[in-house]
C-alpha positions as CSV (number, residue, x, y, z in Angstrom):
1,X,142.8,124.5,133.1
2,X,144.7,124.3,129.8
3,X,141.6,122.9,128.0
4,X,139.5,125.7,129.5
5,X,142.0,128.3,128.3
6,X,141.8,127.2,124.7
7,X,138.1,127.0,125.0
8,X,138.0,130.6,126.0
9,X,140.3,131.6,123.1
10,X,138.1,129.7,120.6
11,X,134.9,131.4,121.9
12,X,136.4,134.9,121.7
13,X,137.7,134.4,118.1
14,X,135.3,132.1,116.2
15,X,132.5,134.6,116.5
16,X,134.9,136.0,114.8
17,X,132.8,132.8,110.7
18,X,120.8,136.7,99.7
19,X,119.0,138.6,102.1
20,X,116.1,139.4,104.4
21,X,115.1,143.0,104.8
22,X,117.8,144.6,106.8
23,X,117.8,147.7,109.0
24,X,118.0,150.9,107.1
25,X,116.2,149.5,104.0
26,X,113.4,152.0,104.5
27,X,110.9,149.4,105.6
28,X,112.7,148.1,108.7
29,X,109.7,148.7,110.9
30,X,107.4,146.5,108.8
31,X,106.9,142.8,109.5
32,X,108.3,140.5,106.9
33,X,106.0,138.4,104.7
34,X,104.6,135.3,106.5
35,X,104.2,134.6,110.1
36,X,106.5,135.9,112.9
37,X,107.6,133.6,115.7
38,X,106.1,134.6,119.0
39,X,109.1,133.3,121.1
40,X,112.7,132.9,120.2
41,X,115.4,131.6,122.5
42,X,119.1,132.4,122.2
43,X,121.8,130.5,124.2
44,X,124.9,132.5,124.0
45,X,128.3,131.3,125.0
46,X,130.1,134.2,126.7
47,X,128.0,137.3,127.3
48,X,130.8,139.1,129.1
49,X,132.6,139.6,125.8
50,X,131.9,142.8,123.9
51,X,131.2,141.0,120.7
52,X,128.1,139.3,122.2
53,X,127.0,142.4,124.1
54,X,126.8,144.3,120.8
55,X,125.4,141.3,118.9
56,X,122.6,141.2,121.6
57,X,121.8,144.9,120.8
58,X,121.1,144.1,117.2
59,X,119.2,141.0,118.0
60,X,117.1,142.8,120.6
61,X,116.4,145.7,118.3
62,X,115.0,143.5,115.5
63,X,113.0,141.3,117.9
64,X,111.4,144.4,119.4
65,X,110.5,145.7,115.9
66,X,108.8,142.4,115.1
67,X,107.1,141.9,118.4
68,X,109.1,138.8,119.2
69,X,109.6,137.7,122.8
70,X,113.4,137.0,123.0
71,X,114.7,134.9,125.9
72,X,118.5,135.0,126.3
73,X,120.6,132.6,128.3
74,X,124.4,132.6,128.8
75,X,126.3,129.3,128.9
76,X,129.4,131.2,130.1
77,X,131.8,128.9,128.3
78,X,130.2,125.8,129.7
79,X,129.1,123.3,127.1
80,X,127.0,121.3,129.6
81,X,125.1,124.4,130.5
82,X,124.5,125.3,126.9
83,X,123.0,121.9,126.2
84,X,120.9,122.1,129.4
85,X,119.7,125.7,128.6
86,X,118.8,124.7,125.0
87,X,116.8,121.7,126.2
88,X,115.0,123.9,128.7
89,X,114.0,126.3,125.9
90,X,112.9,123.5,123.7
91,X,110.8,122.1,126.6
92,X,109.2,125.6,127.1
93,X,108.1,125.5,123.5
94,X,110.1,128.3,121.9
95,X,109.3,128.7,118.2
96,X,112.9,129.0,117.0
97,X,116.2,128.5,118.8
98,X,119.5,130.4,118.2
99,X,122.8,128.9,119.4
100,X,126.3,130.5,119.6
101,X,128.3,127.3,120.1
102,X,130.6,126.9,123.0
103,X,132.1,123.9,121.1
104,X,131.2,123.0,117.6
105,X,131.2,119.2,118.4
106,X,129.1,119.6,121.6
107,X,126.5,121.8,119.9
108,X,125.8,119.0,117.4
109,X,123.7,117.3,120.1
110,X,121.6,120.5,120.4
111,X,121.0,120.6,116.7
112,X,119.9,116.9,116.7
113,X,117.6,117.4,119.7
114,X,115.9,120.5,118.1
115,X,115.3,118.7,114.8
116,X,113.7,115.8,116.7
117,X,111.4,118.2,118.4
118,X,110.6,120.1,115.2
119,X,112.2,123.3,116.4
120,X,114.1,125.3,113.7
121,X,117.6,126.3,114.8
122,X,119.9,129.1,113.7
123,X,123.7,128.7,114.4
124,X,125.7,131.9,114.9
125,X,129.4,132.0,114.0
126,X,130.7,128.4,114.0
127,X,129.5,125.7,111.7
128,X,127.9,122.7,113.5
129,X,127.3,119.2,112.0
130,X,123.7,118.8,110.9
131,X,122.8,122.5,111.0
132,X,120.3,124.0,108.5
133,X,121.9,127.5,108.5
134,X,124.6,129.5,110.0
135,X,124.7,133.3,110.3
136,X,128.3,134.5,110.1
137,X,131.0,136.5,108.3
138,X,133.4,135.3,105.7
139,X,136.8,135.2,107.5
140,X,139.0,135.1,104.4
141,X,137.1,137.9,102.7
142,X,137.3,140.3,105.7
143,X,141.0,139.7,106.0
144,X,141.3,140.3,102.2
145,X,139.4,143.6,102.5
146,X,141.6,144.7,105.4
147,X,144.7,143.9,103.3
148,X,143.5,146.0,100.3
149,X,142.8,149.0,102.5
150,X,146.1,148.6,104.3
151,X,147.9,148.3,100.9
152,X,146.3,151.5,99.7
153,X,147.5,153.3,102.8
154,X,151.1,151.9,102.4
155,X,151.2,152.9,98.8
156,X,150.1,156.4,99.4
157,X,151.7,157.2,102.8
158,X,154.6,154.8,103.3
159,X,156.3,154.7,99.9
160,X,154.9,151.4,98.7
161,X,157.1,149.0,100.8
162,X,155.3,146.6,103.1
163,X,157.1,144.4,105.6
164,X,154.4,142.7,107.7
165,X,154.0,141.4,111.3
166,X,150.9,139.3,111.4
167,X,149.5,138.1,114.8
168,X,147.7,134.8,114.1
169,X,146.1,132.1,116.1
170,X,146.9,128.9,114.1
171,X,144.8,126.7,116.3
172,X,141.7,128.2,114.8
173,X,141.0,128.1,111.0
174,X,139.1,131.4,111.0
175,X,142.2,133.2,112.1
176,X,144.4,131.4,109.5
177,X,141.9,132.4,106.9
178,X,142.0,136.1,108.0
179,X,145.8,136.3,107.9
180,X,145.9,134.5,104.5
181,X,143.2,136.8,103.2
182,X,145.0,139.9,104.5
183,X,148.3,139.0,102.8
184,X,146.5,138.2,99.5
185,X,144.6,141.5,99.6
186,X,147.7,143.5,100.5
187,X,149.5,141.9,97.6
188,X,146.9,143.1,95.1
189,X,148.2,146.6,95.9
190,X,151.8,145.9,97.0
191,X,152.8,142.7,95.0
192,X,156.1,142.3,96.8
193,X,154.7,142.7,100.3
194,X,156.8,140.5,102.6
195,X,155.4,138.6,105.6
196,X,158.3,139.0,108.0
197,X,156.7,137.6,111.2
198,X,153.6,135.4,111.5
199,X,153.2,134.8,115.2
200,X,150.8,132.9,117.5
201,X,149.4,135.5,119.8
202,X,146.7,133.2,121.1
203,X,144.0,135.9,120.5
204,X,145.1,137.7,123.7
205,X,146.6,141.1,124.0
206,X,149.2,140.2,126.6
207,X,150.4,137.2,124.6
208,X,150.5,139.2,121.4
209,X,152.6,141.8,123.2
210,X,155.0,139.2,124.4
211,X,155.5,137.4,121.0
212,X,155.7,140.7,119.1
213,X,158.3,142.0,121.5
214,X,160.5,139.0,120.9
215,X,160.0,139.2,117.1
216,X,160.8,142.9,117.0
217,X,164.0,142.3,118.9
218,X,165.0,139.8,116.2
219,X,163.9,141.9,113.2
220,X,162.4,145.4,113.9
221,X,162.2,146.4,110.2
222,X,158.4,146.2,109.8
223,X,155.9,148.9,108.8
224,X,152.6,146.9,108.8
225,X,150.9,145.1,111.8
226,X,147.9,142.9,111.2
227,X,145.9,141.3,114.0
228,X,143.4,138.5,113.5
229,X,141.4,140.1,116.2
230,X,141.6,143.6,117.8
231,X,143.5,142.4,120.9
232,X,146.2,140.9,118.7
233,X,146.6,144.1,116.8
234,X,146.7,146.2,120.0
235,X,149.1,144.0,121.7
236,X,151.6,144.1,118.8
237,X,151.2,147.9,118.6
238,X,152.0,148.1,122.3
239,X,155.2,146.1,121.7
240,X,156.1,148.4,118.7
241,X,155.7,151.4,120.9
242,X,157.7,149.9,123.8
243,X,160.6,149.3,121.3
244,X,160.5,153.1,120.5
245,X,160.2,152.4,116.8
246,X,159.0,155.1,114.3
247,X,155.2,155.2,114.5
248,X,155.1,157.5,111.5
249,X,156.3,154.6,109.4
250,X,153.7,152.2,110.6
251,X,150.1,151.2,109.8
252,X,148.0,148.9,112.0
253,X,145.0,146.8,110.9
254,X,142.8,145.0,113.4
255,X,139.9,142.7,112.8
256,X,136.5,142.4,114.4
257,X,135.3,145.7,115.7
258,X,133.7,143.8,118.5
259,X,134.0,146.7,121.0
260,X,135.1,150.3,121.1
261,X,138.9,149.7,121.4
262,X,139.5,150.2,117.7
263,X,137.6,153.5,117.7
264,X,139.6,154.8,120.6
265,X,142.8,153.7,118.8
266,X,141.8,155.5,115.6
267,X,140.8,158.7,117.6
268,X,144.3,158.8,119.0
269,X,145.6,159.8,115.5
270,X,148.4,157.2,115.6
271,X,149.2,154.3,113.3
272,X,145.9,152.3,113.8
273,X,144.4,153.3,110.5
274,X,142.4,150.2,109.3
275,X,139.7,148.0,111.0
276,X,138.4,144.9,109.2
277,X,135.0,145.3,110.7
278,X,132.5,142.4,111.3
279,X,129.6,144.4,112.8
280,X,128.3,142.2,115.6
281,X,125.1,144.3,115.8
282,X,124.3,143.3,112.2
283,X,125.0,139.6,112.9
284,X,122.4,139.7,115.8
285,X,119.9,141.6,113.6
286,X,120.2,139.1,110.8
287,X,120.0,136.1,113.2
288,X,116.5,137.3,114.1
289,X,115.6,137.7,110.4
290,X,116.7,134.2,109.8
291,X,114.4,132.9,112.6
292,X,111.5,134.3,110.7
293,X,112.5,132.6,107.4
294,X,113.0,129.3,109.2
295,X,109.7,129.7,111.0
296,X,107.9,130.1,107.7
297,X,109.7,127.1,106.1
298,X,111.6,129.1,103.6
299,X,114.7,127.9,101.8
300,X,117.8,129.3,103.4
301,X,121.5,129.1,102.6
302,X,123.8,126.9,104.7
303,X,125.9,130.0,105.3
304,X,124.0,133.3,105.5
305,X,126.8,135.8,105.0
306,X,126.7,139.0,107.1
307,X,128.3,142.3,106.1
308,X,132.0,143.1,106.5
309,X,134.0,146.1,105.5
310,X,137.4,147.6,106.0
311,X,136.9,150.8,107.9
312,X,139.6,153.5,108.2
313,X,140.3,156.4,110.5
314,X,138.5,158.5,107.9
315,X,135.4,156.4,107.4
316,X,134.6,154.6,110.7
317,X,132.1,157.3,111.8
318,X,130.1,156.6,108.7
319,X,129.1,153.4,110.4
320,X,129.4,154.1,114.1
321,X,129.0,157.0,116.5
322,X,130.4,157.0,120.0
323,X,129.1,158.9,123.0
324,X,131.1,158.1,126.0
325,X,131.4,154.3,125.8
326,X,128.0,153.9,124.2
327,X,128.2,153.3,120.5
328,X,125.4,153.4,118.0
329,X,125.4,151.9,114.5
330,X,124.3,153.6,111.3
331,X,121.9,151.0,109.9
332,X,121.4,152.8,106.6
333,X,125.0,152.6,105.7
334,X,125.4,149.1,106.9
335,X,122.6,148.0,104.6
336,X,124.5,149.4,101.6
337,X,127.5,147.2,102.2
338,X,127.8,144.5,99.4
339,X,127.9,141.0,100.7
340,X,129.6,137.9,99.3
341,X,127.3,135.2,97.9
342,X,129.8,132.7,99.3
343,X,133.1,132.9,101.0
344,X,136.3,133.1,99.0
345,X,137.8,130.3,101.1
346,X,136.6,128.1,104.0
């Protein structure tokens, strides 16, 4: 059970690691140069999670634009199922395969099998040995962007002093990179920003709440909360509120934007002011674009970087709209986001 728990944590967070024509470019309905694969298979790892549901929306939209038949299977955190599903898709003769690894080590067997069968393969999120290309964000860079935006808020609204509680997950390097990036970005604006608490919240809201509660009891003098994913930020914010501390002297930055929780938190008008957004819809859209490039034998980067941006309570609706619980993405604005040629750190 312990092994399964950490597997779940890894899946929920390590989604959470130039360019083909992207939605909003003005010619998004046109087919790209070269041939388009008739059939693409995607084996996801945990379709219950909001990240993958929104990633699927972007993937499905691009596949429909290009007339690609997309077959989607969910391994549901089971590496053996993922291998079996991938082998089935290869046997069915899909033109290109996309894998969101349940485990990086286990997915290496899928990459090897696909290469033997001459099937191009796109990896989403987590690097796998032997892969040709991975479609993913830069974790350090999105943390850095969140830190800069948070620093600007602190400088303008909170008097320029920053004492930080960061909710990390040190088991996973993407989370370490996000926290490191956040502090580096923050210190470009607030050079003497102090990291008071760096806690292992295990990527889960309840655990983040617990460790943040203990830390605030020991030293409640913080005015910045950073979470390496949205649940981490929200759990720490809940602890801060339970301690009845001054929310007017606080700014919260989450990471991911995998679901609607950050939008609701911003709409409350409270201290949740910054979201280091990773746009899962865009990741799915670009994964389909990458299948076209591979199908045509084009040269591709080992890491195809997808867009990230620090959103604030004043700018989030430039990129998303929300009707009930259904959110829509503004592709035109997403397309304008500058992307890194390579990550600041791996």
